[in-house]
C-alpha positions, 0 to 999 in steps of 0.5 A, spaced: 146 061 226 150 054 227 154 058 232 148 060 236 145 053 236 151 050 238 152 055 244 145 053 246 146 046 246 152 047 250 148 051 255 143 046 255 148 041 257 151 045 263 144 046 265 140 040 264 145 035 265 146 033 258 139 033 256 137 038 250 130 039 252 127 043 246 129 048 240 123 053 239 122 057 233 118 063 234 115 066 228 112 074 229 105 075 226 103 081 222 099 086 226 091 086 225 091 080 221 087 073 222 092 067 222 088 062 219 084 065 213 089 067 208 088 064 201 091 057 201 097 054 198 094 051 191 092 058 189 096 063 192 103 060 195 107 063 190 104 070 189 108 074 194 114 078 191 121 075 192 125 078 197 131 081 194 138 078 196 139 084 201 132 083 205 134 075 205 140 076 209 140 075 216 142 081 219 148 080 225 148 085 230 154 089 230 160 087 235 161 091 241 168 093 241 172 091 247 174 096 252 182 096 253 186 098 259 192 103 259 197 098 257 193 096 251 190 090 253 183 088 252 179 088 259 175 081 260 169 081 265 170 076 270 167 074 276 159 073 278 157 080 277 159 080 270 155 074 268 149 074 264 143 073 268 140 066 266 133 066 264 129 061 268 126 055 264 119 055 264 117 048 263 112 046 257 105 045 259 103 038 259 097 034 259 095 030 264 091 023 265 085 024 269 082 018 272 075 020 274 071 026 273 073 029 280 081 029 277 078 031 270 075 037 273 081 039 278 086 038 272 082 042 267 082 048 272 089 048 274 091 048 266 086 054 265 089 058 270 097 056 269 099 060 264 095 066 262 095 072 267 090 076 264 084 076 259 077 072 259 076 064 259 070 060 257 070 053 257 065 047 257 066 040 256 060 035 256 060 027 255 055 026 249 055 019 251 053 019 258 049 026 258 053 029 264 057 036 264 064 034 266 067 041 266 064 048 266 068 055 267 065 061 264 060 057 260 055 063 260 060 068 258 059 072 251 065 072 248 068 073 241 068 067 237 073 068 231 072 062 226 069 058 231 063 062 228 063 057 222 061 052 226 054 055 226 054 057 219 056 050 217 050 047 221 045 052 219 047 051 211 047 043 212 040 043 216 037 048 211 040 045 204 042 038 206 049 035 205 048 034 197 045 041 195 049 044 189 049 051 187 048 053 180 052 058 176 047 059 170 048 062 163 041 065 160 039 068 153 034 074 153 033 074 145 033 069 139 038 065 136 039 065 129 041 059 124 048 062 124 049 062 131 047 070 132 044 071 139 039 077 137 039 080 145 043 079 151 047 074 155 045 073 162 050 070 167 046 069 173 050 067 180 047 063 185 052 065 191 057 059 189 064 059 193 067 054 188 068 058 182 076 057 184 082 053 182 080 049 188 075 046 185 076 047 177 083 046 174 086 050 169 088 057 173 084 063 176 079 064 170 078 056 169 070 057 171 069 062 166 073 059 161 069 052 162 062 056 162 064 060 155 066 053 152 059 051 154 056 057 151 060 056 144 058 049 144 051 050 144 052 054 138 052 061 140 057 065 136 055 072 136 052 076 141 049 083 139 047 085 146 050 086 153 053 081 158 048 082 164 051 080 171 045 078 175 047 077 183 041 079 186 040 072 189 044 075 195 044 082 198 048 087 195 052 089 201 060 087 200 063 087 207 059 085 213 058 089 219 063 089 224 069 088 219 075 093 221 077 098 216 084 095 217 082 088 214 081 092 207 085 089 202 087 083 205 085 076 202 082 073 208 077 079 208 075 080 200 068 082 199 063 077 197 057 077 192 052 072 189 057 072 183 064 071 186 070 068 182 077 066 184 075 068 191 075 075 189 082 075 188 086 078 182 093 076 180 097 082 177 103 079 173 109 083 170 114 080 165 120 084 163 122 086 156 128 089 153 132 094 158 129 101 156 122 098 154 116 098 158 114 091 161 108 087 160 103 087 165 097 082 165 091 080 169 089 073 172 084 071 170 083 076 164 077 081 165 074 086 162 071 089 169 078 092 170 083 096 166 090 097 167 095 103 168 102 100 167 108 105 168 113 099 169 120 100 166 125 094 164 132 096 167 138 092 166 139 087 171 135 082 175 132 087 181 124 088 181 121 094 185 114 094 183 108 097 186 101 094 184 095 097 187 087 098 186 084 105 184 077 105 185 073 098 183 075 098 176 082 100 175 089 097 177 095 101 177 102 098 176 108 102 177 116 101 178 122 097 175 123 090 173 130 087 171 131 085 164 133 078 167 128 077 172 122 072 171 115 074 171 113 076 178 106 076 180 102 079 186 095 079 188 090 084 189 083 084 192 077 086 187 073 092 189 067 090 185 066 082 185 060 082 180 063 086 174 070 083 175 066 076 174 062 078 169 068 081 165 072 075 166 066 071 163 066 076 157 074 075 156 073 068 156 067 068 151 072 072 146 077 067 147 073 062 145 071 066 139 064 068 141 063 075 139 060 080 144 058 087 141 055 090 147 058 092 154 057 089 161 052 091 166 048 089 172 041 087 172 036 082 174 034 076 169 028 077 165 023 072 166 022 070 159 030 068 159 032 061 156 037 057 160 043 056 155 048 052 160 050 051 167 056 050 172 054 046 178 058 046 184 060 040 188 056 038 194 055 042 200 058 037 204 065 038 201 064 046 201 063 046 208 069 041 209 073 046 205 071 052 209 072 049 216 078 045 215 082 051 211 077 057 215 076 061 209 072 067 210 068 068 203 066 061 203 063 062 210 059 069 208 056 065 202 054 059 205 051 063 211 047 067 206 045 061 202 042 058 208 038 064 209 036 064 202 033 056 203 033 051 198 028 054 193 031 060 193 025 065 194 028 069 199 034 074 198 040 072 202 043 077 207 046 077 213 040 080 217 035 074 214 041 069 216 041 072 223 034 070 224 035 064 221 040 062 225 036 064 232 030 060 230 034 054 229 038 055 235 032 056 240 027 051 236 032 045 235 038 046 239 035 049 245 040 055 246 038 061 250 035 067 246 041 071 247 047 066 247 049 068 240 049 074 236 051 074 229 053 079 224 057 075 219 058 068 218 065 067 218 067 070 225 071 076 223 066 081 225 068 084 232 061 084 234 060 077 234 058 074 241 057 066 243 057 062 249 061 056 250 055 053 252 051 055 246 057 052 242 057 045 246 049 045 245 050 046 237 056 040 237 051 036 241 045 037 236 050 036 230 052 029 233 045 027 233 043 030 226 042 027 220 047 031 217 052 029 223 057 025 219 058 031 214 059 036 220 064 031 223 068 030 217 069 037 216 073 039 222 081 039 222 084 033 226 089 034 231 096 033 229 094 031 222 090 035 218 090 043 216 090 048 221 091 042 227 096 039 223 102 041 227 098 041 234 097 036 239 102 031 236 105 025 239 099 026 244 093 022 246 089 027 241 093 026 235 088 023 230 082 023 235 080 030 237 077 034 231 075 041 232 074 048 229 080 053 230 079 060 232 084 065 231 085 073 231 090 077 235 086 077 241 082 071 240 084 063 241 079 058 241 077 051 239 071 047 239 069 040 237 069 033 239 074 028 242 074 020 244 076 019 251 080 013 253 074 009 256 070 010 249 066 016 251 065 022 246 066 028 249 064 035 246 068 041 248 069 049 247 075 053 249 074 060 248 079 065 250 079 073 249 085 077 251 092 079 248 096 073 251 093 068 246 100 064 245 099 062 252 092 061 251 093 056 245 098 052 249 093 051 255 088 049 250 093 044 247 094 041 253 087 041 255 085 037 249 090 031 250 087 031 257 080 030 255 083 024 250 086 021 256 081 021 261 077 015 263 072 014 269 073 011 275 
């Protein structure tokens, strides 16, 4: 690697007069996966199985043997014909500093057509300060939005529920409690579509939320439950996967199923700890749950190597097989759960037992009886904070839950479903935002669905409305900042956009988008939407990262 870098430096000195322009590292992506919706570092950063030493080494290509002449001497290539053809250097796409609206229009049009050679573009820029359109290209084209769809989810959630709205996961009793702490009846765990039941918000590991609820139940004096633990997830639709999610997403953490009862973003962690050589390894789940059973055939062998397979069979069984070295440490793997309701209720039951609360019955799903009495509740952080995490880290399960909760409304009278959320969004956009009736087609709240369609004009109209809305400050604060935070922290650095432009990203294998706000050099606040659909998304991203700073450097004549 060092020889390669030195060689690159020498070549660059020969070709650039001693000036080394840039060293670019290209990281391959995994086919079929979105690039911005994987679980974030605090929970899942150490879950991938460690690579073996053989996998970790960089494989060097075999050296070609030199051809020898009849005399036995190596024949070295000489002359121009044997020289390698040099790859032409493509200059980095730079932002401009337009002076005047005409210059801005010309510069953006030039940037838009300078890199990508195929695919569809849609773009629009509007001055919110002066109210005029500064640039439009395919502004009415219906394109796949990817995660820029989360802007619509954030808007209807904040508009319908309010920035201070909280969700509540409740524990109720269906029966009477005797003097000795025995509940003669069932215990009900009622979900409210709260996405915050995870270590992002509750410290203590994947099961901390259920542990806290179990502690509150025990603190209320309940020591023994003669009945069942009933899981009530009726607040949201029973469908776990939205329409338009591709089958290849199944099993990916960014496409976990959702429910009104969702724990740890519906990811279970499988841990494997070796025993003595020749014995069975120990397998455990985090969080511990009675909603999943483990089939363990992992053997402990000599050494420190690990060859383990962990997979889910059906909705209720985890099968772990393979070998683990006696000197290997505990390995952890993540699996997407199949049935979030049973998984969450099973973790609650395990937490109750850990707190010394005996439960005679089993687990089952059902609705909360009307006569049930509230024992305790676990509230979520304010909606503004949940929206911020959703947009800044682009978490799909947050978006799906908030989208349906917006349709459910603050009084929780309706069942939150994608269908009712679609009606809610359409009414909001046509009545309040002023978009065309067919400008947005939404089948989910995250933008992972390939059936979603939006126009750049509708995105800009939404940004305009949000900027003036009572909840506008929470909306603004939820967006990543160029060069500084979350999904934009490595983009547009050392440009006029750094610390200025704040926008929602959107990325899949065939979509790249950015939509948000930027303050121009003369103080005007601009709303923009850039959407590209096609396979040349790396060049499209480079284009967007030049157009953003160009907007920041713009000033009127």
